[in-house]
TIVO-106271 format. One line per field, with one value per residue: residue number from 1; residue in one letter; x negated, y, z negated of N, C-alpha, C, CB in turn. Coordinates in Angstrom, 3 decimals. Atoms other than C-alpha are relative to their C-alpha. Glycine has a CB too. Layout:
# TIVO-106271
k <- (NUM:...)
r <- (A:...)
n.xx <- (X:...)
n.yy <- (Y:...)
n.zz <- (Z:...)
ca.xx <- (X:...)
ca.yy <- (Y:...)
ca.zz <- (Z:...)
c.xx <- (X:...)
c.yy <- (Y:...)
c.zz <- (Z:...)
cb.xx <- (X:...)
cb.yy <- (Y:...)
cb.zz <- (Z:...)
***
This chain:
# TIVO-106271
k <- (1:2:3:4:5:6:7:8:9:10:11:12:13:14:15:16:17:18:19:20:21:22:23:24:25:26:27:28:29:30:31:32:33:34:35:36:37:38:39:40:41:42:43:44:45:46:47:48:49:50:51:52:53:54:55:56:57:58:59:60:61:62:63:64:65:66:67:68:69:70:71:72:73:74:75:76:77:78:79:80:81:82)
r <- (M:I:K:K:Y:C:E:N:L:S:I:E:I:E:F:C:L:Y:S:A:N:N:E:V:I:S:S:V:Y:K:R:K:L:Y:T:L:I:T:N:L:Q:N:E:I:N:T:E:L:R:T:K:I:L:L:G:D:I:P:P:M:N:L:V:T:M:T:S:D:E:L:A:P:S:S:V:K:K:R:K:M:E:Q)
n.xx <- (0.961:0.806:-0.909:-0.280:1.235:0.100:-1.059:0.419:1.144:-0.472:-0.684:1.046:0.672:-0.898:-0.070:1.265:-0.039:-0.966:0.626:1.140:-0.546:-0.763:-1.382:-0.716:0.100:0.323:0.624:1.274:-0.394:-0.435:1.181:0.818:-0.743:0.171:1.393:0.126:-0.741:0.710:1.224:-0.346:-0.567:1.017:0.384:1.426:0.347:-0.227:0.830:-0.755:-1.110:0.563:0.481:-1.174:-0.642:0.861:0.155:1.267:-0.402:-1.223:-0.952:0.298:1.144:-0.479:-0.768:0.871:1.037:-0.113:-0.219:1.264:0.171:-1.011:0.237:0.683:1.470:0.481:-0.184:0.988:1.306:0.043:0.154:1.360:0.908:-0.179)
n.yy <- (-0.773:0.937:0.651:-0.966:-0.107:1.218:-0.075:-0.984:0.559:1.049:-0.696:-0.599:1.091:0.467:-1.069:0.035:1.193:-0.297:-1.006:0.628:0.895:-0.841:-0.053:1.144:1.207:1.056:1.182:-0.466:-0.655:1.035:0.774:-0.832:-0.105:1.293:0.054:-0.911:0.566:1.193:-0.393:-0.730:0.941:0.983:-0.196:-0.282:-1.206:-1.160:-1.111:-0.707:-0.725:-1.093:-1.053:-0.674:-0.785:-1.112:-0.897:0.255:0.411:-0.722:0.822:0.113:0.920:1.335:0.641:0.274:0.951:1.359:1.049:0.185:-1.134:0.112:1.222:-0.135:0.027:1.387:0.551:-0.680:0.555:1.367:-0.095:-0.476:1.106:1.063)
n.zz <- (-0.752:-0.784:-0.944:-1.070:-0.778:-0.812:-1.014:-1.001:-0.703:-0.912:-1.100:-0.829:-0.716:-1.064:-0.998:-0.739:-0.836:-1.060:-0.868:-0.673:-1.028:-0.928:0.471:-0.561:0.823:-0.959:0.613:0.562:1.258:0.943:0.372:0.880:1.252:0.666:0.456:1.143:1.134:0.439:0.696:1.219:0.960:0.350:1.402:0.173:-0.745:0.877:-0.462:-1.038:0.642:0.803:-0.911:-0.569:1.063:0.387:-1.141:-0.695:-1.348:-0.354:-0.754:-1.433:-0.126:0.367:-1.078:-1.147:0.420:-0.545:0.996:0.715:0.909:1.042:0.776:1.288:-0.054:0.023:-1.348:-0.843:0.351:-0.543:-1.455:-0.281:0.269:-1.007)
ca.xx <- (-54.557:-56.740:-53.744:-52.958:-56.604:-56.585:-53.271:-54.592:-57.837:-55.991:-53.828:-56.941:-58.628:-55.585:-55.335:-59.027:-58.573:-55.531:-57.411:-60.487:-58.245:-56.814:-53.612:-52.620:-51.811:-53.521:-55.091:-58.405:-56.739:-55.163:-58.450:-60.328:-57.608:-57.818:-61.624:-61.402:-58.776:-60.695:-63.940:-62.266:-60.479:-63.622:-64.379:-68.137:-67.994:-67.881:-70.655:-68.491:-65.492:-67.642:-69.275:-65.858:-64.366:-67.384:-67.283:-70.645:-68.877:-66.407:-63.229:-64.278:-67.597:-65.840:-63.546:-66.481:-68.668:-69.379:-68.534:-72.203:-72.268:-69.115:-70.417:-71.554:-75.278:-75.686:-74.343:-76.567:-79.589:-78.761:-78.460:-81.813:-83.470:-82.165)
ca.yy <- (148.058:145.121:143.434:146.591:146.904:143.296:143.803:146.921:145.168:142.209:144.575:146.377:143.085:141.933:145.320:145.134:141.602:142.686:145.709:143.651:141.378:144.246:144.221:140.832:137.776:135.214:131.835:133.645:135.778:132.715:130.773:133.659:134.101:130.396:130.622:133.615:131.979:128.709:130.412:132.689:129.763:127.624:127.194:127.352:130.536:132.951:135.056:135.936:136.871:138.972:140.863:141.628:142.804:144.996:146.537:145.099:143.565:146.069:144.608:145.425:143.640:140.699:140.062:140.028:137.638:134.207:130.963:130.590:134.065:133.322:129.999:129.566:130.015:126.306:125.424:128.030:126.648:123.080:124.111:125.904:122.754:120.569)
ca.zz <- (-115.587:-114.476:-112.862:-110.871:-109.796:-108.548:-106.734:-105.001:-104.111:-102.592:-100.527:-99.302:-98.391:-96.429:-94.676:-93.698:-92.398:-90.387:-89.017:-88.174:-86.094:-84.033:-86.087:-84.697:-86.792:-84.593:-85.163:-85.778:-88.474:-90.096:-90.044:-91.637:-94.261:-95.085:-95.350:-97.693:-99.903:-100.066:-101.044:-103.588:-105.225:-105.367:-109.083:-108.585:-106.502:-109.454:-107.946:-104.921:-107.065:-109.379:-106.499:-105.011:-108.313:-109.085:-105.615:-104.565:-101.569:-100.093:-98.539:-94.954:-95.477:-97.113:-94.156:-91.727:-93.743:-92.303:-94.087:-94.967:-96.514:-98.513:-99.809:-103.419:-104.094:-104.808:-101.356:-99.685:-101.532:-100.514:-96.856:-96.995:-98.353:-95.536)
c.xx <- (-0.854:0.866:0.272:-1.221:-0.124:1.056:-0.399:-1.167:0.450:0.738:-1.024:-0.740:0.872:0.105:-1.263:-0.051:0.918:-0.607:-1.148:0.444:0.948:1.496:0.887:-0.194:-0.136:-0.561:-1.344:0.251:0.342:-1.170:-0.870:0.679:-0.151:-1.408:-0.201:0.670:-0.740:-1.249:0.289:0.554:-1.006:-0.534:-1.464:-0.441:0.273:-0.784:0.739:1.120:-0.503:-0.451:1.160:0.635:-0.828:-0.220:-1.318:0.233:1.308:0.925:-0.331:-1.204:0.436:0.656:-0.835:-1.127:0.258:0.275:-1.255:-0.231:0.965:-0.270:-0.693:-1.517:-0.547:0.106:-1.024:-1.390:-0.168:-0.212:-1.412:-1.015:0.073:-0.797)
c.yy <- (-0.907:-0.680:0.918:0.164:-1.189:-0.017:0.962:-0.513:-1.066:0.606:0.600:-1.062:-0.477:1.041:0.007:-1.207:0.218:0.978:-0.599:-0.945:0.738:0.005:-1.070:-1.185:-1.187:-1.208:0.381:0.646:-1.061:-0.850:0.776:0.147:-1.284:-0.123:0.878:-0.586:-1.198:0.363:0.746:-0.930:-1.048:0.309:0.368:1.283:1.269:1.224:0.831:0.825:1.204:1.155:0.779:0.908:1.203:1.002:-0.164:-0.478:0.734:-0.880:-0.149:-0.903:-1.434:-0.695:-0.272:-0.972:-1.376:-0.982:-0.235:1.119:-0.068:-1.166:0.290:-0.122:-1.420:-0.650:0.621:-0.597:-1.392:0.023:0.428:-1.132:-1.089:0.257)
c.zz <- (0.897:1.060:1.184:0.906:0.948:1.112:1.119:0.833:0.996:1.194:0.953:0.813:1.157:1.113:0.861:0.937:1.201:1.002:0.805:1.119:0.937:-0.297:0.639:-0.946:0.952:-0.734:-0.628:-1.359:-1.055:-0.490:-0.988:-1.363:-0.809:-0.579:-1.233:-1.242:-0.580:-0.800:-1.296:-1.075:-0.467:-1.399:-0.186:0.711:-0.820:0.462:1.061:-0.627:-0.792:0.889:0.618:-1.042:-0.422:1.135:0.733:1.430:0.303:0.854:1.494:0.246:-0.272:1.180:1.246:-0.353:0.605:-1.141:-0.822:-1.007:-1.177:-0.953:-1.324:0.173:0.055:1.378:0.953:-0.235:0.599:1.520:0.387:-0.162:1.055:1.239)
cb.xx <- (-0.886:-0.657:1.324:0.411:-1.232:0.154:1.337:-0.384:-1.005:0.921:0.941:-0.992:-0.318:1.401:0.189:-1.191:0.466:1.309:-0.511:-0.849:0.727:-0.226:0.580:-0.508:1.255:-1.006:-0.196:-0.702:1.218:1.052:-0.815:-0.245:1.491:0.276:-0.956:0.617:1.421:-0.378:-0.859:1.015:1.197:-1.153:0.294:-0.817:0.783:-0.384:-1.334:0.581:0.787:-1.183:-0.866:1.033:0.261:-1.331:0.132:-0.826:0.170:-0.345:1.368:-0.256:-1.138:0.985:1.182:-0.591:-0.057:-1.300:0.436:-1.168:0.196:1.366:-0.833:0.509:-0.584:0.792:1.453:-0.010:-0.173:1.308:1.018:-0.364:0.296:1.450)
cb.yy <- (0.801:-1.059:-0.389:1.370:0.078:-1.246:0.448:1.313:-0.589:-0.986:1.107:0.777:-1.179:-0.310:1.374:-0.035:-1.216:0.579:1.183:-0.765:-1.177:-0.467:1.367:-0.340:-0.166:0.506:-1.129:1.007:0.955:-0.895:-0.369:1.391:0.293:-1.157:0.442:1.371:-0.414:-0.863:0.861:1.096:-0.684:-0.006:-1.244:-1.169:0.045:-0.343:-0.529:-0.999:-0.938:-0.507:-0.612:-1.031:-0.875:-0.530:1.409:-1.037:-1.586:1.304:0.589:1.388:0.402:0.087:0.866:1.302:-0.098:-0.403:-1.302:-0.065:1.309:-0.159:-0.982:-1.065:0.723:-0.821:0.257:1.529:-0.052:-0.759:0.985:1.177:-0.585:-0.146)
cb.zz <- (-0.950:-0.919:-0.693:-0.595:-0.934:-0.889:-0.639:-0.676:-0.995:-0.746:-0.545:-0.874:-0.961:-0.572:-0.686:-0.976:-0.816:-0.595:-0.835:-1.013:-0.651:1.419:0.277:1.454:-0.956:1.058:1.055:0.963:0.230:0.650:1.249:0.635:0.273:0.984:1.126:0.335:0.431:1.203:0.904:0.313:0.605:1.047:-0.781:0.511:1.315:-1.440:0.568:1.027:-0.927:-0.846:1.112:0.515:-1.204:-0.473:-0.452:-0.767:0.117:0.755:-0.138:0.605:-0.971:-1.164:0.373:0.528:-1.538:0.772:0.677:0.987:0.752:0.627:0.808:-0.992:-1.208:-1.026:0.512:-0.289:-1.530:-0.344:0.577:-0.932:-1.347:0.370)
***
C-alpha cells in the first residue's frame, strides 16, 4: 500500500514537472529534475521528504520550488546567518 502510494506520487511529481515545462524535455527540465532528485536523496533533508509524503507540499508546488526552498533547514539557517 505504501509502495503504491509512493509510486503514484512519483508519477504525479514527474507529470507536474513535465507540464510545468510545457511538455518539453529540455535542459531546464533536466536541471530541475536533477535538483529535485539531489534534494530528495540528501540524507539530512528528511523534512522535505516528510512534507511531500504527508501532502504538505503538493507535487505542482514541489516542481516550482527554488533550490533554496528545497534545501534542508540547516542549510537555509546557515545562509540566513551569512
